[in-house]
Steps between C-alpha positions, in 0.01 A plus 500: 500500500255589775520327837232236558210618712402293798156345485270614780512272803122495519260511204277737699790745510484527120131595507421865433499709813174692492399506866639730765561424868601765751595478865612750760799374698746646746836632379670218693302235313574666167872500583480132596314407181740705288801330660350155446414584138855621440642180649284300259593720207141614451320829487290580804181442300618165363612393846166586662297338221706179491511466878128559544422264209713223652336547839149507352557181300643322805202605716248389236684168446507432876131583525416260216702220657325550833161515330565184303621326812184594688282387209694174474461437873125552475473263204708239681289527816180472295633189326582342837163579658292416190700255289356385168345155482751230402504405133360160399847374401632588846210317665565193280872507584423523873258205477756296310766585760273393785422181314870424452570566867210286609322775692145626477597864535 
């Protein structure tokens, strides 16, 4: 019986690797990356790819959250400065409430 294979942690990791990425780094950085990869039980390539992928996704996610927040703030401010006209049912309810309270409004 063969041992069960672990499923990839990330579906993107299972995609065919057809692109190449190269970088020149100092020997000290390579030693650091190699040590970190070893501590994680990964090859140097897998360590670099997974670490960069995690960082890239985090940066993109943070950017989207900030962008949505800015867009939401603008929509909220626009709604405050130019609110829509009240619906007829709301106007009728307000008139009824004033009537019940005995005020003219």
